VEXDO-607963 format. One record per residue (C-alpha): residue number from 1; residue in three letters; chain; x, y, z. Coordinates in Angstrom, 3 decimals, padded with zeros to 6 digits. Example, Ala and Ser with C-alpha at 12.3 -4.5 7.8 and 13.67 -1.06 7.14 Angstrom:
+-----+--------+--------+----------+----------+----------+
| num | residu | chaine |        u |        v |        w |
+-----+--------+--------+----------+----------+----------+
|   1 |    ALA |      A |  012.300 | -004.500 |  007.800 |
|   2 |    SER |      A |  013.670 | -001.060 |  007.140 |
+-----+--------+--------+----------+----------+----------+
END
This chain:
+-----+--------+--------+----------+----------+----------+
| num | residu | chaine |        u |        v |        w |
+-----+--------+--------+----------+----------+----------+
|   1 |    UNK |      A |  110.768 |  082.208 |  121.906 |
|   2 |    UNK |      A |  108.097 |  085.607 |  122.183 |
|   3 |    UNK |      A |  105.958 |  084.229 |  119.181 |
|   4 |    UNK |      A |  105.425 |  080.694 |  120.932 |
|   5 |    UNK |      A |  104.822 |  082.792 |  124.755 |
|   6 |    UNK |      A |  102.389 |  084.979 |  122.804 |
|   7 |    UNK |      A |  100.534 |  082.646 |  121.465 |
|   8 |    UNK |      A |  099.864 |  080.626 |  123.784 |
|   9 |    UNK |      A |  098.085 |  083.716 |  125.763 |
|  10 |    UNK |      A |  095.297 |  083.752 |  122.861 |
|  11 |    UNK |      A |  092.338 |  082.014 |  123.313 |
|  12 |    UNK |      A |  090.779 |  078.505 |  121.974 |
|  13 |    UNK |      A |  088.341 |  080.912 |  119.858 |
|  14 |    UNK |      A |  091.843 |  081.684 |  118.139 |
|  15 |    UNK |      A |  093.420 |  078.346 |  116.962 |
|  16 |    UNK |      A |  089.609 |  076.881 |  116.080 |
|  17 |    UNK |      A |  089.302 |  080.088 |  113.051 |
|  18 |    UNK |      A |  093.084 |  079.410 |  112.881 |
|  19 |    UNK |      A |  094.627 |  076.911 |  110.151 |
|  20 |    UNK |      A |  097.303 |  075.316 |  112.130 |
|  21 |    UNK |      A |  099.848 |  074.577 |  109.263 |
|  22 |    UNK |      A |  099.062 |  078.268 |  108.277 |
|  23 |    UNK |      A |  100.127 |  079.308 |  112.250 |
|  24 |    UNK |      A |  103.268 |  076.402 |  111.920 |
|  25 |    UNK |      A |  104.657 |  078.337 |  108.636 |
|  26 |    UNK |      A |  105.013 |  082.137 |  110.704 |
|  27 |    UNK |      A |  106.685 |  080.467 |  113.105 |
|  28 |    UNK |      A |  109.027 |  078.635 |  111.129 |
|  29 |    UNK |      A |  109.103 |  079.919 |  107.688 |
|  30 |    UNK |      A |  108.513 |  083.323 |  107.677 |
|  31 |    UNK |      A |  111.062 |  084.126 |  111.290 |
|  32 |    UNK |      A |  113.459 |  082.196 |  109.564 |
|  33 |    UNK |      A |  113.053 |  084.458 |  106.385 |
|  34 |    UNK |      A |  113.406 |  087.430 |  108.160 |
|  35 |    UNK |      A |  116.470 |  086.253 |  109.911 |
|  36 |    UNK |      A |  118.382 |  085.582 |  107.400 |
|  37 |    UNK |      A |  117.613 |  088.833 |  105.171 |
|  38 |    UNK |      A |  118.357 |  090.933 |  108.522 |
|  39 |    UNK |      A |  121.811 |  088.964 |  109.044 |
|  40 |    UNK |      A |  122.460 |  089.998 |  104.803 |
|  41 |    UNK |      A |  121.215 |  093.303 |  105.504 |
|  42 |    UNK |      A |  123.743 |  093.888 |  109.012 |
|  43 |    UNK |      A |  126.598 |  092.832 |  107.054 |
|  44 |    UNK |      A |  126.831 |  095.422 |  104.064 |
|  45 |    UNK |      A |  125.007 |  098.278 |  106.262 |
|  46 |    UNK |      A |  128.740 |  099.367 |  107.162 |
|  47 |    UNK |      A |  130.509 |  098.238 |  104.310 |
|  48 |    UNK |      A |  128.250 |  099.346 |  101.317 |
|  49 |    UNK |      A |  128.181 |  102.853 |  102.546 |
|  50 |    UNK |      A |  131.661 |  103.295 |  102.784 |
|  51 |    UNK |      A |  132.619 |  101.763 |  099.576 |
|  52 |    UNK |      A |  130.016 |  104.512 |  098.513 |
|  53 |    UNK |      A |  131.612 |  107.244 |  099.737 |
|  54 |    UNK |      A |  134.734 |  106.198 |  098.897 |
|  55 |    UNK |      A |  134.580 |  106.233 |  095.386 |
|  56 |    UNK |      A |  132.485 |  109.880 |  095.117 |
|  57 |    UNK |      A |  135.142 |  111.059 |  097.074 |
|  58 |    UNK |      A |  137.950 |  109.914 |  093.987 |
|  59 |    UNK |      A |  135.033 |  111.445 |  091.722 |
|  60 |    UNK |      A |  134.988 |  115.168 |  093.268 |
|  61 |    UNK |      A |  138.975 |  114.714 |  093.231 |
|  62 |    UNK |      A |  138.979 |  114.330 |  089.431 |
|  63 |    UNK |      A |  136.447 |  116.896 |  088.951 |
|  64 |    UNK |      A |  134.072 |  118.059 |  091.147 |
|  65 |    UNK |      A |  131.622 |  119.994 |  088.956 |
|  66 |    UNK |      A |  131.780 |  117.017 |  086.608 |
|  67 |    UNK |      A |  130.583 |  114.900 |  089.838 |
|  68 |    UNK |      A |  127.984 |  117.839 |  091.123 |
|  69 |    UNK |      A |  126.242 |  116.990 |  087.183 |
|  70 |    UNK |      A |  126.174 |  113.515 |  087.892 |
|  71 |    UNK |      A |  124.711 |  113.033 |  090.810 |
|  72 |    UNK |      A |  120.644 |  113.760 |  089.769 |
|  73 |    UNK |      A |  121.414 |  110.184 |  088.062 |
|  74 |    UNK |      A |  121.672 |  108.595 |  091.440 |
|  75 |    UNK |      A |  117.766 |  109.305 |  091.273 |
|  76 |    UNK |      A |  117.334 |  108.055 |  088.169 |
|  77 |    UNK |      A |  118.705 |  104.265 |  089.578 |
|  78 |    UNK |      A |  117.009 |  104.824 |  093.148 |
|  79 |    UNK |      A |  113.425 |  105.076 |  091.290 |
|  80 |    UNK |      A |  113.938 |  101.205 |  089.562 |
|  81 |    UNK |      A |  115.150 |  099.923 |  092.306 |
|  82 |    UNK |      A |  112.567 |  100.932 |  094.817 |
|  83 |    UNK |      A |  110.018 |  100.541 |  092.646 |
|  84 |    UNK |      A |  110.867 |  097.449 |  092.088 |
|  85 |    UNK |      A |  111.287 |  096.263 |  095.617 |
|  86 |    UNK |      A |  107.770 |  096.946 |  096.602 |
|  87 |    UNK |      A |  106.891 |  094.453 |  094.074 |
|  88 |    UNK |      A |  109.520 |  091.946 |  095.594 |
|  89 |    UNK |      A |  107.854 |  092.614 |  098.980 |
|  90 |    UNK |      A |  104.575 |  092.521 |  097.696 |
|  91 |    UNK |      A |  105.072 |  088.641 |  096.045 |
|  92 |    UNK |      A |  106.951 |  087.268 |  098.700 |
|  93 |    UNK |      A |  103.989 |  087.751 |  101.345 |
|  94 |    UNK |      A |  101.623 |  086.048 |  098.734 |
|  95 |    UNK |      A |  104.630 |  083.432 |  098.658 |
|  96 |    UNK |      A |  104.566 |  083.189 |  102.153 |
|  97 |    UNK |      A |  100.527 |  082.836 |  102.445 |
|  98 |    UNK |      A |  100.674 |  080.276 |  099.835 |
|  99 |    UNK |      A |  103.652 |  078.071 |  101.560 |
| 100 |    UNK |      A |  101.200 |  078.191 |  104.947 |
| 101 |    UNK |      A |  098.823 |  076.979 |  102.427 |
| 102 |    UNK |      A |  101.168 |  073.739 |  101.533 |
| 103 |    UNK |      A |  102.281 |  073.704 |  104.882 |
| 104 |    UNK |      A |  098.526 |  073.097 |  106.457 |
| 105 |    UNK |      A |  097.829 |  070.532 |  103.552 |
| 106 |    UNK |      A |  100.870 |  068.981 |  104.223 |
| 107 |    UNK |      A |  100.174 |  068.337 |  108.436 |
| 108 |    UNK |      A |  096.566 |  067.453 |  107.366 |
| 109 |    UNK |      A |  097.865 |  064.748 |  105.691 |
| 110 |    UNK |      A |  100.270 |  063.829 |  108.352 |
| 111 |    UNK |      A |  097.837 |  063.933 |  111.110 |
| 112 |    UNK |      A |  095.099 |  062.251 |  109.248 |
| 113 |    UNK |      A |  096.874 |  059.720 |  107.467 |
| 114 |    UNK |      A |  094.988 |  056.950 |  109.233 |
| 115 |    UNK |      A |  091.704 |  058.274 |  107.195 |
| 116 |    UNK |      A |  093.962 |  059.191 |  104.253 |
| 117 |    UNK |      A |  094.551 |  055.445 |  104.090 |
| 118 |    UNK |      A |  091.019 |  054.329 |  105.206 |
| 119 |    UNK |      A |  089.073 |  055.899 |  101.934 |
| 120 |    UNK |      A |  091.709 |  054.905 |  099.536 |
| 121 |    UNK |      A |  092.814 |  059.097 |  099.234 |
| 122 |    UNK |      A |  096.480 |  058.660 |  098.492 |
| 123 |    UNK |      A |  095.528 |  060.156 |  094.665 |
| 124 |    UNK |      A |  093.175 |  062.994 |  096.060 |
| 125 |    UNK |      A |  095.829 |  064.109 |  098.242 |
| 126 |    UNK |      A |  098.561 |  064.312 |  096.026 |
| 127 |    UNK |      A |  096.375 |  066.111 |  093.375 |
| 128 |    UNK |      A |  095.520 |  068.746 |  096.118 |
| 129 |    UNK |      A |  099.116 |  068.715 |  097.662 |
| 130 |    UNK |      A |  100.252 |  069.634 |  093.894 |
| 131 |    UNK |      A |  097.967 |  072.453 |  093.127 |
| 132 |    UNK |      A |  099.124 |  074.057 |  096.433 |
| 133 |    UNK |      A |  102.767 |  073.832 |  095.016 |
| 134 |    UNK |      A |  102.076 |  074.429 |  091.740 |
| 135 |    UNK |      A |  100.534 |  078.012 |  093.805 |
| 136 |    UNK |      A |  103.401 |  078.469 |  095.848 |
| 137 |    UNK |      A |  106.005 |  077.796 |  093.154 |
| 138 |    UNK |      A |  104.410 |  080.496 |  090.813 |
| 139 |    UNK |      A |  104.941 |  082.982 |  093.608 |
| 140 |    UNK |      A |  108.225 |  082.052 |  094.223 |
| 141 |    UNK |      A |  109.216 |  082.821 |  090.422 |
| 142 |    UNK |      A |  107.279 |  085.864 |  090.775 |
| 143 |    UNK |      A |  109.529 |  086.792 |  094.123 |
| 144 |    UNK |      A |  112.370 |  085.507 |  091.760 |
| 145 |    UNK |      A |  111.425 |  087.185 |  088.726 |
| 146 |    UNK |      A |  111.580 |  090.570 |  089.948 |
| 147 |    UNK |      A |  114.442 |  090.163 |  091.596 |
| 148 |    UNK |      A |  115.968 |  089.789 |  088.524 |
| 149 |    UNK |      A |  114.643 |  092.621 |  087.152 |
| 150 |    UNK |      A |  115.998 |  094.610 |  089.690 |
| 151 |    UNK |      A |  119.523 |  093.474 |  088.627 |
| 152 |    UNK |      A |  119.247 |  093.463 |  085.300 |
| 153 |    UNK |      A |  117.826 |  097.958 |  085.594 |
| 154 |    UNK |      A |  120.477 |  098.311 |  088.011 |
| 155 |    UNK |      A |  123.753 |  096.811 |  085.204 |
| 156 |    UNK |      A |  121.953 |  098.072 |  082.261 |
| 157 |    UNK |      A |  121.625 |  101.517 |  084.021 |
| 158 |    UNK |      A |  125.295 |  101.264 |  085.117 |
| 159 |    UNK |      A |  126.797 |  100.379 |  081.487 |
| 160 |    UNK |      A |  124.622 |  103.224 |  079.975 |
| 161 |    UNK |      A |  125.930 |  105.690 |  082.624 |
| 162 |    UNK |      A |  129.716 |  104.910 |  081.963 |
| 163 |    UNK |      A |  129.399 |  105.171 |  078.153 |
| 164 |    UNK |      A |  127.548 |  108.384 |  078.377 |
| 165 |    UNK |      A |  130.332 |  109.764 |  081.178 |
| 166 |    UNK |      A |  133.025 |  108.902 |  078.261 |
| 167 |    UNK |      A |  131.173 |  110.609 |  075.526 |
| 168 |    UNK |      A |  130.650 |  113.851 |  078.266 |
| 169 |    UNK |      A |  134.360 |  113.785 |  078.677 |
| 170 |    UNK |      A |  135.377 |  113.315 |  075.302 |
| 171 |    UNK |      A |  132.845 |  116.437 |  074.362 |
| 172 |    UNK |      A |  134.159 |  118.268 |  077.599 |
| 173 |    UNK |      A |  137.952 |  117.739 |  076.714 |
| 174 |    UNK |      A |  137.591 |  118.821 |  073.368 |
| 175 |    UNK |      A |  135.904 |  122.035 |  074.468 |
| 176 |    UNK |      A |  137.804 |  122.810 |  077.165 |
| 177 |    UNK |      A |  134.483 |  121.915 |  079.604 |
| 178 |    UNK |      A |  134.804 |  122.235 |  083.604 |
| 179 |    UNK |      A |  138.626 |  122.198 |  082.687 |
| 180 |    UNK |      A |  138.177 |  118.430 |  082.165 |
| 181 |    UNK |      A |  141.773 |  116.856 |  081.368 |
| 182 |    UNK |      A |  142.177 |  113.346 |  079.812 |
| 183 |    UNK |      A |  143.898 |  112.325 |  083.426 |
| 184 |    UNK |      A |  140.829 |  113.585 |  085.226 |
| 185 |    UNK |      A |  138.568 |  112.065 |  082.949 |
| 186 |    UNK |      A |  140.691 |  108.515 |  083.645 |
| 187 |    UNK |      A |  140.112 |  109.254 |  087.397 |
| 188 |    UNK |      A |  136.533 |  110.214 |  087.038 |
| 189 |    UNK |      A |  135.379 |  106.578 |  085.079 |
| 190 |    UNK |      A |  137.417 |  104.921 |  088.029 |
| 191 |    UNK |      A |  135.663 |  106.473 |  090.424 |
| 192 |    UNK |      A |  132.310 |  105.471 |  088.690 |
| 193 |    UNK |      A |  133.238 |  101.883 |  088.249 |
| 194 |    UNK |      A |  134.086 |  101.395 |  091.780 |
| 195 |    UNK |      A |  130.529 |  103.139 |  092.965 |
| 196 |    UNK |      A |  128.813 |  100.478 |  090.729 |
| 197 |    UNK |      A |  129.569 |  097.423 |  093.499 |
| 198 |    UNK |      A |  128.573 |  099.375 |  096.217 |
| 199 |    UNK |      A |  125.191 |  100.521 |  094.050 |
| 200 |    UNK |      A |  125.091 |  097.141 |  092.826 |
| 201 |    UNK |      A |  124.999 |  095.597 |  096.374 |
| 202 |    UNK |      A |  122.605 |  098.301 |  098.079 |
| 203 |    UNK |      A |  120.022 |  097.698 |  095.232 |
| 204 |    UNK |      A |  120.644 |  093.878 |  095.979 |
| 205 |    UNK |      A |  120.046 |  094.646 |  100.118 |
| 206 |    UNK |      A |  117.217 |  096.558 |  099.267 |
| 207 |    UNK |      A |  115.672 |  093.231 |  098.010 |
| 208 |    UNK |      A |  116.803 |  091.221 |  100.619 |
| 209 |    UNK |      A |  114.695 |  093.712 |  103.334 |
| 210 |    UNK |      A |  111.475 |  094.096 |  101.248 |
| 211 |    UNK |      A |  111.827 |  089.791 |  101.784 |
| 212 |    UNK |      A |  112.499 |  090.024 |  105.192 |
| 213 |    UNK |      A |  109.681 |  093.014 |  105.455 |
| 214 |    UNK |      A |  106.830 |  090.355 |  103.996 |
| 215 |    UNK |      A |  108.220 |  087.781 |  106.966 |
| 216 |    UNK |      A |  107.901 |  090.437 |  109.811 |
| 217 |    UNK |      A |  104.751 |  091.291 |  108.705 |
| 218 |    UNK |      A |  103.426 |  088.171 |  109.106 |
| 219 |    UNK |      A |  105.019 |  087.305 |  112.395 |
| 220 |    UNK |      A |  104.063 |  091.031 |  113.638 |
| 221 |    UNK |      A |  100.446 |  090.400 |  112.815 |
| 222 |    UNK |      A |  100.154 |  087.635 |  115.059 |
| 223 |    UNK |      A |  102.351 |  089.685 |  117.508 |
| 224 |    UNK |      A |  099.862 |  092.186 |  117.266 |
| 225 |    UNK |      A |  096.784 |  089.803 |  118.387 |
| 226 |    UNK |      A |  094.925 |  090.119 |  121.399 |
| 227 |    UNK |      A |  093.334 |  087.428 |  123.552 |
| 228 |    UNK |      A |  089.390 |  087.948 |  123.223 |
| 229 |    UNK |      A |  089.095 |  086.449 |  126.670 |
| 230 |    UNK |      A |  090.976 |  087.594 |  129.196 |
| 231 |    UNK |      A |  091.090 |  087.549 |  133.582 |
| 232 |    UNK |      A |  088.707 |  090.216 |  135.036 |
| 233 |    UNK |      A |  090.444 |  093.055 |  137.080 |
| 234 |    UNK |      A |  089.076 |  091.540 |  140.193 |
| 235 |    UNK |      A |  089.779 |  088.131 |  139.300 |
| 236 |    UNK |      A |  089.993 |  085.993 |  142.676 |
| 237 |    UNK |      A |  093.084 |  083.006 |  142.104 |
| 238 |    UNK |      A |  091.035 |  079.863 |  142.904 |
| 239 |    UNK |      A |  092.729 |  077.938 |  145.719 |
| 240 |    UNK |      A |  092.482 |  074.147 |  146.262 |
| 241 |    UNK |      A |  089.255 |  072.871 |  145.536 |
| 242 |    UNK |      A |  087.268 |  071.348 |  148.933 |
| 243 |    UNK |      A |  083.893 |  070.404 |  146.930 |
| 244 |    UNK |      A |  083.494 |  071.083 |  143.830 |
| 245 |    UNK |      A |  083.326 |  073.926 |  141.066 |
| 246 |    UNK |      A |  079.267 |  076.325 |  140.577 |
| 247 |    UNK |      A |  079.251 |  077.406 |  136.807 |
| 248 |    UNK |      A |  077.275 |  080.718 |  137.041 |
| 249 |    UNK |      A |  075.840 |  082.873 |  134.694 |
| 250 |    UNK |      A |  078.467 |  081.027 |  131.880 |
| 251 |    UNK |      A |  077.460 |  081.198 |  128.015 |
| 252 |    UNK |      A |  078.685 |  079.568 |  124.968 |
| 253 |    UNK |      A |  078.617 |  079.943 |  121.275 |
| 254 |    UNK |      A |  080.110 |  078.540 |  117.824 |
| 255 |    UNK |      A |  081.721 |  081.710 |  115.910 |
| 256 |    UNK |      A |  080.283 |  085.208 |  116.846 |
+-----+--------+--------+----------+----------+----------+
END
């Protein structure tokens, strides 16, 4: 509603310079992307941190020294997730731009269908639409690829971390390090397994948030646009017309 209200305050120059399809895409597709991602984010915003803290508490109970030693690994997990999350946002933004072009194309076809039919341009319109659709699909695939890489990185690093914990724990037990026992190691490994789901879900949530930010960026860009025509501060409200309208000191120009 706020976006529609803001659009109606903008001047005709704005709509002359903007594609109608792109505006429609921002009001529909971009807002939908923002809403879906944010709903997913807030569903896990409370649950996953609680699960992470619970698993961390179990790990500290098992062996606090070993837990402190492994905490720096969190930074190793975070780096690829954050890096790929930015790539998701960038590719999602480009895909939304292409989706706007695609929406503009179908809007032009439907609004000018009589002209298309009159000049027998159906085949050309199909070729143009397929080209824009392929461009959007390529961007969409890149989004999915970056999300898949992020998930794969978390899974791979999690599996390698568990193997490393087993090896390190076995070495500590044999060398009586950190006072670690076999039971303590099993409890610590169980805690690490409990931590995998929150970490995995957090990575997925981060990617969804970046998708949401890509859509929100285009929506807020629209909301931040200011009308280039506004009433003067001392403007007088026009009452009922009696004899007509006289134009004085009025100018008009195309472009800037």
